[in-house]
C-alpha positions in Angstrom: -73.9 54.9 -121.8 -74.1 54.2 -125.7 -74.4 56.6 -128.3 -77.6 54.1 -130.2 -79.2 54.2 -126.0 -79.1 57.9 -125.9 -80.7 58.5 -129.3 -83.2 55.3 -128.5 -84.2 57.5 -124.5 -84.6 60.7 -127.0 -87.1 58.9 -129.1 -89.1 57.6 -126.5 -89.0 61.0 -124.1 -90.5 62.6 -127.6 -93.0 60.4 -128.3 -94.4 60.4 -124.8 -94.1 64.1 -124.7 -97.1 64.6 -126.4 -99.0 62.8 -123.2 -99.9 59.5 -125.1 -99.7 56.3 -123.1 -97.7 53.7 -125.0 -97.0 50.1 -123.8 -93.3 48.5 -123.7 -94.5 46.3 -126.8 -96.3 49.1 -128.8 -93.1 51.3 -128.2 -91.2 48.1 -129.1 -92.8 47.8 -132.2 -92.3 51.5 -133.1 -88.3 51.9 -132.9 -88.4 47.8 -134.0 -86.4 46.7 -130.7 -87.2 43.8 -128.3 -89.4 44.9 -125.3 -86.8 44.3 -122.7 -84.8 46.9 -124.5 -87.6 49.3 -124.1 -87.7 48.4 -120.2 -84.2 48.9 -120.1 -84.0 52.2 -121.8 -87.1 53.5 -119.6 -84.9 52.3 -116.5 -81.9 54.3 -117.8 -84.4 57.4 -118.2 -85.6 57.2 -114.6 -82.1 56.7 -113.0 -79.4 58.1 -115.1 -81.2 61.3 -116.8 -83.9 61.8 -113.9 -86.7 61.7 -115.8 -89.8 60.8 -114.4 -91.9 58.2 -116.2 -95.2 56.6 -114.8 -95.8 53.1 -115.6 -99.7 52.8 -115.4 -102.2 50.2 -116.7 -102.4 51.9 -120.2 -98.6 51.7 -120.4 -95.6 54.5 -119.8 -96.3 58.2 -119.7 -93.9 61.1 -118.5 -94.5 62.3 -115.5 -94.9 65.8 -116.4 -97.5 65.3 -118.9 -99.3 62.8 -116.3 -103.0 63.6 -115.2 -104.1 63.2 -111.6 -105.5 60.1 -112.3 -102.4 58.7 -113.7 -100.6 59.7 -110.3 -103.1 57.9 -108.2 -102.8 54.7 -110.5 -98.7 54.8 -110.4 -98.6 55.6 -106.5 -101.5 52.5 -106.0 -98.9 50.3 -108.1 -95.9 51.6 -106.3 -97.2 50.8 -102.5 -98.9 47.4 -104.0 -95.8 46.7 -104.7 -94.0 47.8 -101.7 -96.5 46.2 -99.2 -96.3 43.0 -101.0 -92.4 42.6 -100.9 -92.9 43.8 -96.8 -95.3 40.6 -96.7 -93.3 38.5 -98.4 -90.2 39.8 -96.2 -91.8 39.6 -92.6 -92.6 35.7 -93.8 -89.6 35.0 -94.5 -87.5 36.6 -92.3 -87.6 34.5 -89.0 -85.9 31.6 -91.5 -83.4 33.6 -92.6 -82.4 34.9 -89.5 -81.9 31.4 -88.5 -79.1 30.9 -91.0 -77.3 34.1 -90.1 -74.8 32.9 -87.1 -72.8 35.3 -85.4 -72.7 38.5 -84.2 -70.9 39.9 -87.8 -73.3 38.1 -89.7 -76.4 39.4 -87.8 -75.5 42.8 -88.3 -74.6 42.8 -91.9 -78.6 41.3 -92.3 -79.9 44.1 -90.4 -78.2 46.5 -92.7 -79.5 44.5 -95.4 -83.0 44.2 -94.2 -83.5 47.3 -92.0 -83.8 49.5 -95.5 -86.2 47.3 -96.6 -88.4 46.9 -93.9 -88.9 50.4 -93.3 -92.0 52.0 -91.3 -94.6 49.1 -91.1 -97.0 52.1 -90.0 -96.4 54.6 -92.1 -96.7 52.3 -95.3 -100.2 51.0 -93.9 -101.3 54.6 -93.7 -99.9 55.9 -96.8 -101.8 52.5 -98.3 -105.1 53.5 -96.8 -105.2 57.0 -97.9 -104.2 55.9 -101.5 -106.7 53.3 -101.7 -109.7 55.5 -100.5 -108.9 57.9 -103.2 -111.3 58.7 -105.6 -109.8 60.7 -108.8 -112.1 61.3 -112.0 -110.1 62.2 -115.1 
């Protein structure tokens, strides 16, 4: 990772440590970069530096500084994205399978799609729990 990227990540972390919620556009304006640079820096913070960053309606915040309400909103967003992807996969899977011929290709498809589909029951029950949560402050 380049030194400038590491510096930007450290600066973003310093700003978010105060418990503030900032959107990518606000962070970009503060550091005089484009929002796409902020998105990349946040992704690298999560993947390379292993820093927990919540993305919620009000912007980004560090997981260690987040409230329970932030946690619930973050989990709702993740569950929604996962459910949406699962629905899209289930709708298109019969058509995808038609194009994959032979045993070897079917195995490859199963290796690709298997982890994506996961447990539908577990996902649905988790979604019910998170949907019913009422959290204040």
